[in-house]
N, C-alpha and C positions, 0 to 999 in steps of 0.2 A: 579511404584506402580500399584495398581489395578484400573481398570476402565472398560469401555465397552469392551475393548480388540480389538475394530475395529479401528486400527490406520494405516491401509494400504492406506488411502486416506485423509491425513491431508491437509486441505486447508491453515490454518494459525495458528499461536500461538502468544499470546500477554501477557505481564505482566499485572497483575491486583492487584496492591498493594502487599500484601503478598501471593497472589495466582497467578496461571497461567491459562489463558483461552486458550483452544484448540478447534479449529473448524474442525471437520471432515465433510464429506458430510451428512448434515442433522442433525448434533448433535453438540451442544456447551457444553463443560464440563469445570468446574473450579476445579483446583487441588491446594493443598498446594505445597510448593516448595519441599516437601519430596515425592510427588507423590500420596498423599491421595485424592481421589475424594470428593468434597464438595457438588456440585450441578450440574445438567445437564438440558439442555433445547433442545427439539427437534424442529429444524427449518429447513425447506426444502432448498434444493439447496446448492450451493457452495458460497464462499465469504471470504473476508478478515475481520477478527474481530479486533476491537479496543475497549478498555474498559476505561470508565471514572473513575475518582477518587471516585465517589459515587456508583460505581458498575453497573450503566447502561452501555449499550454497543451498538456498531454500527456494522452493517454488510454491507460491500461494495461489491456489487454483481459483479462489474467489467464486464467481458465479459459474465457472466451468465444472464445479465439483459434482453437480447433480448428474453429470455424464460420466465422470471418471471415478467417482466413488469416495474420494477423500479430499479434504481441503488443503492439507499441507503435505509436502514431500521434501525430504532432505537428501542431499547427495554429497559425497566426499569430493576432494579436489581433483580426482580422476574421473568424475562423472558417474561413479558407482552409487546406485540407490542405497541409502541408509535405512529409511523407513517412510511409510505413508501413514498418516494419522490425522486425527481430528475429523470424526464422522460428521458429515453435513447434516443440517437440520431439515433441509428440504429434499424431497424425493421425486418431485415432478417439475417438468419444464414450465416456466412461468413463475416459479417461486424463488428465482435466483437471488432476489434481494435479501432473503433470509440468510444466505451464506456469504454475501458480500462483506469483505473484511479487509483490514489493513494490517501489515506486519512489518517487522524489522528485526535486525540482529544486533545484540549488544557486543561490546568489545570482548566479553568473556564467553562468546558463542552461545548465548541464550536467545531464544526466539520470543519476540513480543508479538502477541496476536490479539487484535481488537475488532470484534464484529461491529458493523456499521449501525445496526438497529437496536442494540441493547448496550446499556452502560456497564460493561464488564471488561476486565482485562485478564489475559492468560499469559503465562510464561512457561515455555517448554525447553528441554534440552534438545540436542540434535538427534537423539535416539527416539524422541517423541514422548518422553516422560514428562508429566505435568509437574512443574515446580511451584507454580502459584496460580490461584484463581481468585479473583477479588472483584467486588462491585466497585466501580469507579465513580467517585463523587464528582459532580459537575453542576454548573448552573442550569444546564438543560436537563429535562426529564424525558423519558420515553413517551412517545405519542403515536397515534394511529392516523393513517390517511383516510380519505373519504370512503375508500373501498374496504376499510378495515384492516389493511396490511400495516405492519410497523413502518414508521417513518425513519429516515436516516438521521442519526445524531452526529456521525463522523463523516467528513468529506475527504480526509487524508491524515496520514500519520508519518512522523519522522523520528528516528531513534539515533541518538548520538551519546557521547560520554556525559553530556550535560543532562540527559533525561529523555523522556518521551514527550514529543510535541504533537498535539492533536488539533486539527482544524475542525471547528464546530459549525454545523449547519444553522443558518438563521431561518428557522422553520416558518415563522410568520410571513416571511417574504418569498420563500421558495415555492416553486410549483413543480409539476412533472417535467417541465421543459427548461426551466431556469433554476439554478441553484445559487443562493446567496450565502456568503459566509463573511463574518467580520470579527471572529473570535478564535484565538489560539490558546489552549490551556496546556501548561507544562506540568508533567508528573515525574516523580522519582521512580525508581525501579521496584517500588512497592505499591505503585499506582496511587500514591498520595499526592494531592494537588500542591504544586509549588508556586506557580504564578499564572496570571492571566494577561493576555495581550489583546488589545482591541485595535482594529484598523480605523483610520480616519474616516473612511467610508467603506461600505460593503463591496467585496469583489464578487463578480458574477461569472458563471460558467453555463453555457448552453448545453443541454443534454440532447444529443441527436436521436432521432427516432430509429435510425438504423443502427443496430448494436455493433456492426462491424465497421462503421464509418470512423474516420480518425477522431478520437476523443481521448485526449491525454492531459493529465495535469500532474504536477509533482511539486514538492517544495522541500527546502532544506534551511538550516539555521547555522549561521557562521558569524562569530564576532559581533553579536547583537544585531544582526541583519537577517531578515527572512527573505528568501528568494522563491518566487512562485513562477512556474511555467504553466501556461494554460493554452490549449489548442482551440477551444471553442468559446465564443463565436468566431474569433480570429486568433492567430498565434501571437502570443505576447509574453514577455518576461517582466515581472513586477518585483521590485525590491523595496523594502522599507526598513528603516532602523527603529529599534524600540529602546525606550528608556527603562532601565531596571529600577 
């Protein structure tokens, strides 16, 4: 459908009830499922967007935080800034991996925040108040790369009423250019492990050397089926059913 027309740099997209929220660089737009634009907000920088049931939304700055100062920003349904919070751990360009993280919103408007390189989970309200901080139990343990920097433990996260689903990196097979993953761990909203799901064979994703090249992946869970969308090394949608 019609919109700004500037969709060559999409940061993320997220369902928002009957609408779809699309975040390009500096612009949040809401569309009907038929593609009709409904509203737009100009917000600087990149980031991952997540929308609450009441229409308020979260921007997770991830590795853009070293430039903008905070990792998380919350906005009300009219696009008015509520708060900026979660001070990044890195202060220099080149250390972006220390701030790379995944987030989601629960049905009662709580923010789930999980850094990629440490096994900890955090829950905030929309005003930025810390509700819970806890070490997350996993079969995987923190590790360091050859250059001494922390390795990634999480490749993606998805939040639904059934809990928090975390895609775990298969570190023994992964390299700087290719990420392997074959394990999803499900947690409750206290970050206690509920279940583990293994793939029949590892999925792979190529990491492009150019940070602004198309590199997108996302996944969700519905009716005992996991759906993965991966853009590298080629666009593909992978779905598989799990037995509980």
